C-alpha positions in Angstrom: 59.6 -93.8 -52.1 61.3 -95.6 -49.6 63.0 -93.7 -46.9 66.5 -94.2 -46.0 68.1 -92.9 -42.9 71.4 -92.0 -42.2 73.7 -90.4 -39.9 74.8 -87.0 -39.8 79.1 -87.0 -40.4 81.2 -86.7 -37.8 81.3 -82.6 -38.2 77.8 -82.0 -39.0 77.0 -83.4 -36.2 77.9 -79.9 -34.5 75.8 -77.6 -36.4 72.6 -79.0 -35.3 73.5 -78.0 -32.0 75.5 -75.1 -32.6 72.9 -73.5 -34.7 70.4 -71.0 -33.2 67.8 -68.5 -35.2 70.5 -65.9 -35.1 73.4 -67.9 -36.2 71.9 -70.3 -38.1 75.4 -71.9 -39.4 74.4 -71.3 -43.4 76.4 -70.6 -46.1 76.1 -68.9 -49.5 78.2 -69.9 -52.8 76.9 -67.9 -55.7 77.5 -68.2 -59.7 77.4 -65.0 -61.4 76.1 -66.2 -65.7 76.6 -63.7 -68.6 73.1 -63.1 -69.3 70.1 -63.0 -65.8 68.6 -66.4 -64.5 65.6 -67.6 -65.9 63.8 -69.0 -63.0 61.3 -72.1 -64.8 64.7 -72.8 -66.5 66.7 -72.8 -63.1 63.5 -75.1 -61.2 64.1 -77.7 -64.3 67.7 -78.2 -63.6 67.1 -78.4 -60.0 64.5 -80.9 -60.6 66.7 -83.1 -62.8 70.2 -82.8 -60.9 68.6 -83.1 -57.1 68.1 -87.2 -57.7 71.8 -87.5 -58.4 72.8 -85.9 -54.9 71.6 -88.0 -52.2 73.8 -86.4 -49.7 71.3 -82.9 -50.4 67.8 -84.5 -51.1 67.3 -85.5 -47.3 65.3 -83.7 -44.6 66.8 -83.5 -41.2 65.5 -85.3 -38.2 65.8 -85.1 -34.8 65.8 -88.9 -33.1 66.3 -90.0 -29.2 69.9 -90.3 -29.4 71.0 -88.4 -32.8 70.2 -86.5 -35.5 69.3 -87.9 -39.1 69.0 -87.3 -42.7 66.2 -89.2 -44.0 66.0 -89.2 -48.1 63.2 -87.1 -49.3 60.8 -86.3 -52.6 60.6 -83.0 -51.6 62.0 -80.8 -54.1 63.5 -77.4 -52.8 62.7 -73.6 -52.2 63.8 -71.8 -55.5 62.9 -68.2 -55.2 64.0 -64.6 -55.7 66.2 -63.1 -53.9 64.2 -60.2 -52.2 65.5 -59.4 -48.6 69.1 -59.9 -47.8 68.9 -62.0 -44.8 69.5 -65.5 -44.4 67.1 -67.4 -42.7 66.9 -70.3 -40.8 65.8 -74.0 -42.4 62.8 -75.7 -41.0 64.0 -78.4 -39.0 62.3 -81.1 -40.6 62.7 -80.1 -44.3 65.5 -79.9 -46.8 68.5 -78.2 -45.8 69.6 -76.0 -48.7 67.7 -73.4 -51.1 68.2 -71.8 -54.4 68.0 -68.1 -54.9 68.9 -66.1 -57.6 68.4 -62.6 -58.8 69.7 -61.0 -62.2 72.1 -62.8 -63.2 73.5 -64.7 -60.0 72.4 -68.1 -59.1 73.1 -68.8 -54.7 72.9 -72.0 -52.9 72.8 -71.6 -49.5 73.1 -75.0 -47.5 72.9 -75.2 -43.9 76.7 -76.5 -42.7 75.8 -80.4 -41.5 75.2 -81.4 -45.2 78.6 -80.7 -46.4 81.5 -78.4 -47.1 82.2 -75.8 -49.8 83.5 -78.5 -51.8 80.8 -80.4 -51.8 78.3 -77.6 -52.4 80.5 -76.3 -54.9 79.9 -79.9 -56.7 76.6 -79.5 -56.5 76.0 -76.0 -57.7 78.3 -76.9 -60.8 76.0 -79.5 -61.4 72.9 -77.3 -61.6 74.7 -74.5 -63.5 75.9 -76.8 -66.1 71.9 -78.3 -66.6 71.3 -74.5 -66.4 73.5 -73.8 -69.4 72.5 -76.6 -71.3 68.7 -75.5 -71.1 69.3 -71.4 -71.1 72.4 -71.4 -73.9 71.1 -73.8 -76.3 72.3 -71.8 -79.5 75.8 -71.5 -77.5 76.8 -75.1 -77.1 77.4 -78.1 -79.7 75.3 -80.7 -80.1 77.8 -83.0 -77.8 77.5 -80.9 -74.9 73.9 -80.9 -74.8 73.5 -84.3 -74.9 75.7 -84.9 -71.9 75.3 -84.9 -68.5 78.0 -82.7 -66.4 79.4 -82.4 -62.7 77.6 -85.7 -61.8 80.5 -87.7 -61.5 81.0 -88.9 -57.7 77.3 -87.5 -56.5 76.4 -90.9 -54.6 79.5 -90.9 -52.6 78.0 -90.1 -49.2 80.6 -92.4 -46.9 81.7 -90.5 -43.3 85.1 -90.3 -44.3 86.2 -89.1 -41.3 85.3 -92.7 -39.4 88.6 -94.6 -40.4 90.2 -91.9 -38.3 88.7 -92.4 -34.7 91.0 -93.0 -31.6 88.9 -95.1 -29.0 91.5 -94.9 -26.5 92.2 -91.0 -27.0 90.7 -88.5 -25.1 89.0 -85.6 -27.6 89.7 -83.2 -24.5 93.6 -83.4 -24.9 93.9 -84.2 -28.5 91.6 -81.4 -29.3 92.7 -78.8 -26.3 93.8 -75.5 -27.1 94.2 -72.4 -25.2 91.8 -69.4 -25.4 91.3 -67.3 -28.5 91.0 -63.4 -28.4 87.9 -62.7 -28.6 86.7 -59.6 -30.8 84.0 -57.4 -28.8 81.7 -54.6 -29.5 78.8 -52.8 -30.6 76.5 -55.1 -32.8 74.6 -54.1 -36.1 71.4 -53.0 -35.2 68.5 -55.7 -35.9 70.6 -58.3 -36.5 72.2 -56.5 -39.4 75.7 -58.0 -41.4 77.9 -56.0 -43.1 79.8 -57.7 -46.4 83.0 -56.3 -47.5 83.6 -57.8 -50.8 87.1 -57.0 -52.9 87.7 -58.1 -56.2 91.5 -57.8 -56.6 93.8 -58.6 -59.7 94.5 -62.0 -59.1 98.2 -61.4 -61.5 99.0 -58.6 -58.7 98.6 -60.8 -55.6 100.4 -63.6 -56.9 103.5 -61.1 -57.6 103.0 -60.0 -53.9 103.2 -63.7 -53.1 106.3 -64.3 -55.4 108.2 -61.5 -53.4 107.4 -63.0 -49.7 108.0 -66.4 -51.3 104.2 -67.4 -49.7 101.1 -69.0 -51.2 97.6 -67.1 -51.5 96.2 -68.4 -48.7 99.4 -67.8 -45.9 99.8 -64.5 -47.6 96.3 -63.5 -46.7 96.0 -65.3 -43.5 98.9 -62.9 -42.7 97.0 -60.0 -43.6 94.2 -61.1 -41.5 96.5 -61.6 -38.7 98.6 -58.0 -39.0 95.1 -56.7 -39.2 93.8 -57.9 -36.0 97.2 -57.1 -34.4 97.2 -53.5 -35.1 93.7 -52.5 -34.5 93.2 -54.9 -31.4 96.7 -55.2 -29.9 96.0 -53.8 -26.4 93.3 -54.9 -25.9 94.4 -58.6 -26.6 98.0 -57.8 -24.5 94.9 -57.2 -21.6 93.2 -60.3 -21.7 96.3 -62.2 -22.4 95.2 -64.2 -25.1 96.4 -64.6 -28.7 95.2 -63.5 -31.5 94.1 -67.1 -34.1 92.7 -67.3 -37.6 91.1 -71.0 -38.2 91.8 -72.6 -41.8 89.3 -74.6 -43.0 91.3 -77.2 -45.0 90.0 -79.5 -47.4 91.4 -83.1 -46.2 90.2 -84.7 -49.8 93.7 -84.3 -51.2 95.3 -85.3 -48.2 94.1 -88.9 -47.3 92.9 -89.6 -51.1 89.3 -89.7 -50.0 86.0 -89.0 -51.7 82.5 -87.5 -50.4 80.2 -85.3 -50.9 79.9 -84.8 -47.0 81.5 -82.7 -44.7 85.3 -83.5 -44.8 87.5 -81.0 -43.4 89.3 -79.7 -40.3 90.0 -76.8 -39.1 94.3 -75.6 -38.2 94.8 -72.4 -36.0 97.4 -70.3 -37.1 98.2 -67.4 -34.4 100.0 -64.4 -33.5 100.9 -63.4 -30.0 99.9 -59.5 -29.5 103.2 -59.0 -27.0 105.1 -59.5 -29.8 106.1 -56.3 -32.7 105.6 -57.5 -35.6 106.3 -56.3 -39.6 103.8 -57.8 -42.2 107.2 -59.4 -43.3 108.0 -60.9 -40.2 104.3 -61.8 -39.6 104.0 -63.4 -43.1 107.4 -65.5 -42.2 105.7 -66.7 -38.9 102.4 -67.6 -41.0 104.5 -69.9 -43.6 106.5 -71.9 -40.4 102.8 -72.5 -38.8 101.7 -74.1 -41.7 104.3 -76.0 -42.7 103.9 -77.8 -39.1 100.3 -77.8 -39.4 99.4 -78.7 -42.9 101.5 -82.2 -42.4 99.7 -85.5 -42.4 100.3 -86.2 -39.0 99.0 -83.0 -37.7 95.9 -83.3 -39.4 95.4 -87.0 -38.4 95.4 -85.9 -35.1 93.1 -83.0 -35.3 90.6 -84.9 -37.1 91.1 -88.3 -34.5 90.1 -85.6 -32.0 86.7 -84.8 -34.0 85.9 -88.2 -34.0 87.1 -89.7 -30.8 84.2 -88.1 -28.5 81.2 -89.7 -30.9 82.8 -93.4 -30.9 82.2 -93.6 -27.0 79.6 -95.8 -25.3 78.5 -92.7 -23.7 78.6 -90.4 -26.4 76.7 -93.4 -28.5 73.7 -93.6 -26.0 73.3 -90.5 -24.4 70.2 -88.5 -25.0 70.7 -86.2 -27.9 69.6 -83.6 -26.0 73.0 -84.0 -23.5 74.9 -84.6 -26.7 74.0 -80.8 -27.8 74.6 -80.0 -24.3 78.3 -81.2 -24.8 79.0 -80.5 -28.0 78.0 -76.8 -27.3 80.1 -76.6 -24.3 83.3 -77.9 -26.0 82.8 -76.3 -29.0 82.4 -73.0 -26.6 85.5 -74.0 -24.4 87.3 -75.1 -27.3 86.2 -74.2 -31.2 86.4 -70.7 -31.1 88.8 -68.3 -32.8 89.1 -64.8 -33.5 88.7 -64.7 -37.1 87.9 -67.4 -40.1 89.5 -67.3 -43.1 88.0 -70.3 -45.9 90.2 -70.5 -49.0 88.0 -71.9 -51.7 91.1 -71.7 -54.0 90.7 -71.4 -57.4 87.2 -72.3 -59.1 87.3 -74.5 -62.5 83.9 -75.2 -64.3 84.3 -77.0 -67.4 85.8 -75.6 -70.4 82.5 -76.5 -71.9 80.8 -73.7 -69.7 83.4 -71.1 -68.9 82.3 -68.9 -71.8 79.0 -68.7 -69.4 80.3 -68.1 -66.0 81.8 -64.6 -65.1 82.1 -64.8 -61.6 82.1 -66.8 -58.2 81.3 -65.5 -54.3 81.4 -67.3 -51.0 79.8 -65.6 -47.7 80.7 -67.0 -44.5 78.1 -67.2 -41.5 79.4 -65.4 -38.4 78.4 -66.0 -34.9 78.4 -64.7 -31.1 82.3 -65.3 -30.8 83.3 -65.2 -34.4 81.8 -62.4 -35.4 84.1 -61.7 -38.5 84.5 -64.1 -41.6 86.5 -63.9 -44.7 85.7 -66.1 -47.6 88.0 -66.8 -50.9 87.8 -67.8 -54.0 89.2 -67.3 -57.6 88.7 -66.9 -61.0 90.0 -66.3 -64.0 92.6 -63.0 -63.1 90.4 -61.9 -60.2 90.2 -63.3 -56.7 87.1 -62.7 -54.4 88.3 -61.8 -50.8 84.5 -61.6 -49.0 84.5 -59.7 -45.4 81.6 -60.7 -43.4 80.7 -59.0 -40.0 78.0 -58.1 -37.7 79.9 -55.5 -35.9 78.7 -51.8 -35.7 83.0 -50.7 -36.0 84.6 -51.5 -39.7 87.7 -50.8 -39.0 89.0 -54.2 -39.3 87.7 -54.6 -42.4 89.0 -51.2 -43.9 92.7 -52.6 -42.9 92.6 -55.9 -44.0 92.1 -54.0 -47.6 94.5 -51.5 -46.7 97.0 -53.6 -46.3 96.6 -55.3 -49.5 96.3 -52.1 -51.4 100.0 -51.3 -49.7 101.3 -54.2 -51.5 100.3 -52.5 -54.8 97.2 -54.9 -55.6 94.7 -52.8 -57.3 90.9 -54.0 -56.1 87.3 -52.9 -56.7 85.6 -53.0 -53.4 81.8 -53.4 -53.0 79.7 -53.2 -49.8 76.3 -54.2 -49.1 74.5 -55.5 -45.8 72.3 -58.5 -44.9 69.1 -58.0 -43.0 67.8 -54.5 -42.9 67.2 -51.6 -44.9 70.6 -50.3 -46.7 71.0 -47.6 -49.4 70.5 -48.3 -53.1 73.2 -46.3 -54.1 75.7 -48.4 -56.7 78.8 -47.0 -57.7 82.3 -48.5 -58.2 86.1 -48.0 -58.3 89.4 -49.4 -58.8 91.4 -49.0 -55.5 94.8 -48.2 -55.4 97.3 -47.9 -52.7 97.2 -43.8 -53.2 93.5 -43.8 -53.6 92.6 -46.2 -50.3 93.6 -44.0 -47.5 91.3 -41.1 -49.3 88.6 -43.6 -49.5 88.3 -45.7 -46.5 86.1 -43.7 -44.9 83.4 -43.8 -47.7 83.0 -47.0 -49.2 79.7 -47.0 -50.9 76.8 -49.4 -50.6 76.1 -52.3 -52.9 73.4 -54.5 -53.3 74.8 -58.2 -52.6 73.7 -59.5 -56.0 75.0 -56.7 -58.0 77.4 -56.8 -61.0 
């Protein structure tokens, strides 16, 4: 097949520059089915679906001036999940893989390819085809004959490019004061701890109605309040504010469709020198969301991302210098205390809803952002996953403890990525009364168990 070269989008350019073997910038989105996954059918589903998604069917190439994506006829890695580590992709190979374990299908993707919205679209398409192959006796003939999830899959334009401000200065547009950084002893051997809480969506929405907040606003306030409780003294000494970065999907704001990255992050902050109650902090978070989810603010954020890449110096500087510049800008301005990514409500096609029982997302941590939270909901469950490489686990416990204080029942799972972890598998509903007694004795789980 002919080789077609295309540039990475304006967000995607950052990730090859900042990715390392220890922090590979790879995230995982998973779907749980009603029965164990059959690997032969999964391979067939991926093989039949992949040609419709040119944003994924590419290899990463490093040229003199930029990284490029080159279309490929390779098939991705499709293997059983054995170790718990997330391994980097080869630089010149495909930048995604599929894993399976029990009834879970996992898609691991390098962030240079796409954001969570694009990854979910691709994973859904593969999952629909797999269900057609695996559940032929459960689906009608009409459903078996159609192809699902391929709508718009060939749209791979860089939606950022219409937002550049050639006369602007990216330093000025993006400049923020340094955020408080969580420091501490790391997990041994590069291990990562994953806490997964399955919360009652009904009870969470009741808490949201009480405070007149959205789900994302309430969870952001809880995260900031947990930071304020655990690290206030250190943050005051450092004279830096707590900052939670919230990735925002830009497609609905600007009516643009693409399978590549199209998002920006808005900073939601709290001053450690202020005295907060949770109720007061929720009000402050709501105000900041109102200000920063406006079209003008988002447009200025995107312009800051794009402007630096439109200059002649940026275009013709060698990729080594570009990488240095991107790393420097990211180190100077890109870090937050924590990241909270809300993927929203998962809505598979109704034809396949009976085959799917759950979703999960695991975000990659970095040296300066050692704690990240991913949120998604399905049916009456909201899945809240806290990923951290810190040895100290008080922050995770405080986040779930605050949820329990609001009367939200939950089931908490804990696992490790990398290294050896206990195989004990126990579970239980955690409510407000039980939480304080159990917060020090969470059981260890397999990341892939139900």
